[in-house]
N, C-alpha and C positions, 0 to 999 in steps of 0.2 A: 488793522493788519495791513501790511504793505508787502507786495511781492518784490523780490530783488530782480532788477533788470540786468540781464547778462548781454554782453556784446558778443557778436558772432566773430569768430576768428577765420572762418572759411565759409564758402557757399554750401548750400544743401546739395545733396545728390539729386538726380532727377526723380527718383522714387520717393525720397524724403520730401521734396518740394511738392509732389503730387499729393502726398499724405497731408502735408501742412495746409495746402489749399482746400482739401476735403474737410479738414478740421475747422477751418474758418467758415466754410459753407455750412457745416453742421451747426456751429454756434450761432451764426447769423440767421439761419432758418428757424432755429428754436426761438431766438429773440424776436424774429419777425412774427411768428405765430403768437408769441406772448403779447405783442402790441395789439392784437385783435381779440383778446380774451375779455371776459367780463368777470371781475373788474380788470381793467387793462394793466399791462405790465406785470403779469404774474411772475413768480420766481421760476427760473429754469433750473434744472438739476444737472450736475456734471459729476461723473465718477472719476475720481483721481486715484483710484486703485490701479496700479500698474498691471496687475494680473487680469483685470477686466478686459484690457485691450488685446490680450492674447486668447480670450475665450470665444466660444462660438456665439455668444450673445451680443458681441460688439460688431458693428458694421466693419467689413474687412478692409475698407480703405482708410480707417482711422488708426492712429497709433498713439501711444502714451506721450512720447517726447514731442511730436508735432502738436498734439492737443494741448499740452502744457505750454508750449511756446505760443500757440495761437491765443490761448486764454490769457496768458501773462501780457501778451502784446495788446490785447483789447483793454485789459485793466490799465496798462501803462499809458494808453492813449486816452484814457478817461471815458471810454465808451460804455463801460459796464461797472457795476459795483458787485461785491460778492461777500458771502459769509462762508468761511472755511468749514468743511464737514469734519467729522471725527468718527472713530470706530473704537469701541471698548471690547477688547479680546475676551475679557472675563465674562461679560454679560452677552456678548455676541450682538450687541445693538449699536447703532450709530446713525449718522445722517450723511447724505451726500453733500458736496459743496453746492450751494445755491448761488445763482447769479441773476442779475436783472438789469434792465435797460436804464441808462441815465437819460435825462431829458433830451439832449441833443440827438442821440441816436434814435430814441423813440419817435421824435418828430420826423426825422428822415424816413423811418420805416413807415410811418402812418401816411406820409405824403406820396409814397410810391404809388404809381398808377395801377400796379398789379395787386394781387391778393395771394397770401400763402396757400390757400386751399387749392388754387389752380396749379400751383407749382409743386405740390407735395409729391414725393415719390418714395417708395419703400425699396429696400434691398431684397430681391427675391431669393438671393442665395443665403440670406441670414435665417437662422433657425427661428421659428416663432413659438415653439413650446419650451417652457422652462419648468423644470421639476424642482420643488423646494420641499424640505422636510418641515416638521412642526416648529423648528427654530428659525424658519425662513432662510435657511442656508441652501444655496443651489446645489443640487445633487446631479451628477452625470448619469445618463441612462442610455440604453440602446433602444432603438426604435423597434416597435412591433407592428403588426398589421393595424392594430387599433390606433396606435399613436400616429402612424403615417396617415390614416384616415382623418384623425383629428387635425393634423397639420394641414392637410389638403383643404378641409372645411374652413379652418381658420384663415387660410390664404384667400379663399373666396370672400369671406366676411370682411377681411381687411381691405381687399381691393374694392369692395362695394363702399365701404366707409370712406376710402380715399376719393371716390368719385362724387361724394355728397358732402356738403358743408351745411351744418345747422346755422341758420342766420335769421335774425329777427330784424325786420325792416322798421326801425324806429329812428328818430332823429337823435343826434349825439346829445342834445340837451336833455332828452328823456332818459338817457342811459344812466345818469347819476342817480335818479330815483329808483332805478331797477337794481342797483348794486346790493342794497341791504336785503332784498328779497331773494337773491340767488346765492348769497354767500352764507 
């Protein structure tokens, strides 16, 4: 599958440019983290449902059009490969679009002197509780004292996890023998 590359007729507004850069940062950060997983270069997931970008579960600085432009740009430059997702309205099941590093970008990210665990950051304004029904469909809800307490506890847990990175100190040559055991 090939995405159609569109040429721009005019420049982006300042707010759209900010969103576009945030989308590029989001994609690159996800890819950067995937370069350090076991096995390396896991597939990243991208929601291409326009409604997701207007929901409370999406980081506020991302938008559908800028995300699509950033994604298509990275595909067009040959930095990533992807498999288009799908959704079946009758069964309510589907898959998100998955994307992964190509060799050139993977090598660039792995030779970076920094590490994604040090630069991780979460959006504190983003809601961290998601209510889903038995069909796994997101259900809107109003907060109660109990859900507010749960959200507060979850923020503490997430901030603790952001400060720690599980790492195994082994040589790269030893990692290949470890892959079958952890997958």
